N, C-alpha and C positions, 0 to 999 in steps of 0.2 A: 504493500500500500504506500502511496505517496505521503511524505512527512512534511508538515508545515513547520518551518523554522521561525525563530523570533528575530525580528529586525531590531538592531541596537546601534547606537552611535556614541562613541567616546570622543569628546571634543576638548581641545585646548585653544583658547582664542586670546586676542589682544585685550579682551575685557577683564580677564582674570590672571593673565600671565605676562610678565614683562617681555617685550619683544626680543631682548637679548637672550633671555632664558628660552623663549619659544624657538629660537634658532637652533638650540641644542637638540631639538626633537626632529630636525629636518635631516633626512638621509638621501643619498643618491639612489638612482633607479635600481642599480644592481643590488645594493644592500636591502632595499625595500622588498624586492622579489624573494630573496633568500629568507628574510625574517617573516614575511607573510606565510611562506611555506612552513616555517617552523611553528608558527601559531596554529596553523591548520593541522599540524601533526600532533599537537598536544591533545591527547585523548580526553583529559579531564575538562578541557574547555569546551569541546564539542563545536568549535567554529568550522562551519562547512563552506561559507563564502565570506570574502572580505576584500575591501580595498582601502588604501591609505591615501589621503590627500594632504598636501602641505602648500601653503601660500605664505606671503610675507606677514600675515597676521592671524594664521590659524593652522592647526594640525588636527586632523580628524581621522578616526577609524570607523568605517561603516561596515557592519558585518551581520551575518545571519547565523545564529547558533541554536543548538538543540535545547538549551536551557536559558532562562533569564538570569543574567549576571547579577551578582551582588559584589560587595566590596572585595571579598576574597578572590573571586574570579578576575575582577578588574586588575587587582594588584598582580596576580599571576600572569595576566596578559601583558602588562607593562614590563614586568621583569623579564619575560621571555623575548619581547621585541627589543627592548633597550637593555640588552644583556650586559653592557658595560657599566650600567648605573648601579650605585650602591643601594642598600636597603633604605637608607635615609633619603636618597634622591627619589626613589619610587614612592615612599611615603609622602614626600613633599608634592610630587605630581598628583597624587590622589586628592590632595587638599584643593588643588586648583582645577580639577577636571570637572567638566559638565557631562552628565551621562543621561541618555534618553533611550526609552524602550517603546516598542509597539508604535501606536499612532503618534506619540510624541516624537519619536525618532524620525518618522516619515515627515511629519510637519516641519521639524527642524531642518531636514535636508531640503525640503521645498523652499523654506525661508532663505537658507544659505544660497541655493542656486539662483533664487530671484533677487539676491543682493539686499534682502531686508534685514539680514543679520550681520552686515558687513560694517567695517570701519567707515567706509564711504557708501552710503545707501545709493543704489541706482547704478553702480559700476558693473558693467557686463562681464568683466574679465573672470570673475569667480565662477560663472557658469561654464566657461570654456575649461578652466582649470579642473573643475569637478568632473566634467565629462572625460577629459583626457586621463585623469587618474583612474577612473573606472575602466576605460578602454585598455589601459596598460595592464591592469590587473586581470581583466577578462582575457586578454591575449596570453597572459602567463598562466591561465587556468585557475585563478584564485576565486572566480565568481561563478555563479550558476543562475538558475531560473529565478530565485527569489530577488536577487539584486538586479537582475535584468529587468524584471517588471518594475521594480522600484525606480531604477534610473530612467526607464522609458517614460514614466509618469513625471519624474523630476524634470527632465528635459522639456517635456510638453508644457508643464506648468510655468517654467521659467520663460519659455518663448511667449506664452500668453500674457505674462506679466509685462514683458517689455513691448509687446505688440499692442495690448489693449489699455495700458496706462501710460502716463507721461513721466514715469518715475526716473527715467534716464536723461530727461531734459534738464537743462540749466546746470552747469558744473557746480559742484559743492566742495571741491578741493581747490586751494589757492593755486597749486601747480597747474591743474588742468584749466582753471579759469584764466590764468596768465597766458597760457598758450592759445586758448580760444580768443582772447583779446587781440593777440598778434595776428591770428588768422582772419579775424573780422576786419582788421585794418589792412588786410591784403599785403602784409610784409612779404617781400620777395624771398622765397625759400632758398635761393642761391646765395643770399647774403651770409656773411660770416657771423656766427653767434659767439659772443664772449661770455664765459661763465666765470664769475668771481666767487670762489668758494666751491668746494667739491664734497659738501656734506649731503645728507639725505634728501633735503629739499631740492637742491640743484641737480642731484642725480635723477630724482623723479621727473623733474621738469625737462631734463635732457631726453629722457625716454619718450615723453610726450612729443617733444620737438622732432625726434627721429621718426616717430610714427606719423607725424604730420608731413614729413618730407624734407626737413632741414638736414643738410649734410656736412656743413663746414663749421667746425667748433675749435675754439681756443680756450683752455682752462687755466686759470690762475688760482693758486691756493698756498696758504702759508706752509703747509707740509707738502713739499714738492712731489713726494712719492704718491700722495693721494691725487694730486693733479695729474700725474702720469697715468695712474690707474684708470681714472675716469676718461681721460683723453684716449687711452687705448680702446676702451669700450665704444667710444664714439668715432674712432678712426680720425681723431683730431690731433691738435698740438697742445703741449703743456708748456707753461712759462713760469719762472719763479715769481712769487708774489711781489718782490721788489721791483720787477719790471714795470709795474703799473706806474711808477714814478719816473720812468725813463722814456725816451722817445722811441717806442717800438713801432709807431705808425701803422697800426693794423687797419686794414680796410674792412670795416665791419658795419652791420646794420642794426644789430641787436646786442644789448648788454644786459645780462641778468646777474644780480648780485644777492648773495645770502651768506653772510659771515657772522661770527659772534663778536665782532669788533664793537667797542663802545664809542668809537669815533668814526666818522665817514672815511671809507677807504678809497672811494672814487672822488678825489678832491678836484678842484679847478686845475691844479698842476697835472694831476694824473690824466684828466680828460684831455688837456692840451697835448700831452705826450701820446695818448692813444689815437687822437684824431689828427695829428700832425700831417699836413699834406692835403686833407679834405675836411677842413673845419666847418664848412657850410653844409655838408651833406645831412639830409634828414635821417635821424636815428631814433631808435626806440629803446627805452630803459624800463626794466622791471626790477623794482627794489623790494625784496622779500625779507629784509632784515629788520629787526627791532633792537636798538634804535636804527634809523635809516643808515644804509651804507653809502648813499649818494648825497653828496654835498648839495645844499639848496641852490648854490650858485650854478651848479650843473643842471639840475632838474628844471630850473627856471629859464634855461636857454631857449631861444625862439625856435631853433631847429631840432629840439628834443621833445619827444612825447614820453612822459614818465608816468608809470603806475607804481604806487607804493602799496605796502601790505595793508594799510588802512583802507585805501581805495578798493582793493580786492575783497577784503574781509566783509565790508558792508554788503557787497553783492553776494558773497558766499552765504551770509545769513539770510538774505532774501530768498536765494535759491533753495536753501535748506527748508525754509518754511513751505515753499512750493512743493518740494519733494515729500515733505511730511504729510501734506494734504493728499498727494497722490498715493502715499503709502497705504492709506485706508482702503483705497480701491484695490491696491495690489494684494492686501491681506484677504480680501474677498475672493480673489482669484486663487490664492493659496488654499483657502478653505474648500473651494470647489475641487481643487486638485486633490486634496486629501480624501474627499468623498469619492472621487473617481477611482483613486487608488484602492480604497476600501472595497468598492464594488468589484473592481478588476481582480483584487487579491482573493475575495471570497469565491469568485467563479474559478479562479485558478486553483484554489484549494480543492474544489470538487473535482476538477480535471486531474489533479495529482492523485486524489483518493481513488479515482476510477482508472488510473493509468494502466493497471493490469487487466482491466475488464475486457478489452478487445481480445487479448490472448486467451482468456478463459472461454469466451464465446467461440473462438476458432477451435479451441480444444474440444469443446462439446460437439461442434459440427463434425470434426475429424473422427471422434469416437463413434458418433451416430452412423457415419458412412462406413467406417472400417470395421467396427465391432458389432454394434447393436443390430443394424439392419444390413449387414454385409451380404448375407445369404439371399435375402429378399431382393436386394438390388442386383445381385449377380444373375438372377433369373429373368430380369427385365431386358428388353431390347435396348440398343444403344441410344436411340432417340429419346426414349423415356428416361433413361438414366441421365442424359444431358439436361432434360427439362427439370428433373428433380434437383440436379446440381445447381442449376440457375435459380430455382426457387429457394434452395437452402442458402445460397450466396446472398440473395436479396434479403432474406430474413436475417442473416448474419449482420449485414450492414445496418439494418433497422434496429436490431437488438443492441448494437453498439452505440448508436447515436441517440436513441430515445431516452435512456437514463440521464445522459449529460444534459440534453435539452430540458427535461423535466426538472432537474436539479437547478439549472440556471433560472428557469421560470419561477421556481419556488423562492430562490434568493432575491430575485427582482421584486417579487410580490411582497416579500417580507420587508424589503427596503421601503417600498411605497407605503405600506401600512404602518411601518415604524415612524 
């Protein structure tokens, strides 16, 4: 008989784990495959299907097991997967873990895929990351029918959220909004972009710029090695921070600055050094630092269009309110998705329970022909035997399909009446 497993999710997110600590839970693809196989081989856990997803702000295990996990099983699972962790580290992980089972686990996954449980609500990237993680585990043989059905509904619900709501409209991160501003101003994508600072914010904004089509970058940073590292990712150039005060005469169109300096780093002298040779050219500045990195004398220049962090944050707040309103509509889509999954899963449970039924019916037919009525059939002419065989084959197909159809009708009727 088919067995119905329990859907469960073990999650670590930016909401309850520091991002640096979260990074310790991220493994490469080869390590993940080996460790997932190890989890599935642990007989006490009874994990039959599983996949692991990691992003910049979450690590999750989505699995189907024979039993509903409690603290003991979760601890055993973490110790098996993170085999290099001490008992104290595993205990600490347990304190920061979110655990979901059954419908709660399904709803959580629908929320994640629809970007309603993300650091930035409405960003589509998590849906792709989740699907990719599942597909990699499926290809490695770590998933089966239960997670296949779950992911089918997860992808469908995510698409409906982004199609039928406006939750992805209006950027709500400073980095994405800054790039959107540059695109709205139709800045030439062939212009050189100067990045002053190579921290998390500028790294993120650089990724958005690359995605938008910008290709020429120069990075300044106090730690030159970090400037080199980011420049390598962007196929660009790196220069020592001190070069800002020298005549490097870069032909650029955009300057983006985000450092931890308490004083402006792009002073009037630095600006003259950077623009030497083309001082009248129209340029765009994005100042994401607090306090500002760009000296007021520079941002006030006639041929400079400057956006500060305060300019962008007010728009971020307005956009966030817009997305929060759309979030209510998105939650309705998620609730419908959960109901669809429940119906689909109940029907699939019946199909699993009746999985052996066709073979049983065929066995009865075979016994009928070969044993019970073999003598009687042998005495008939060939045409009659062929007719009886056709009749039995017809009855066999009907006997196989009727119970499944009846069971589905009963489930649907119960749902309507409920």
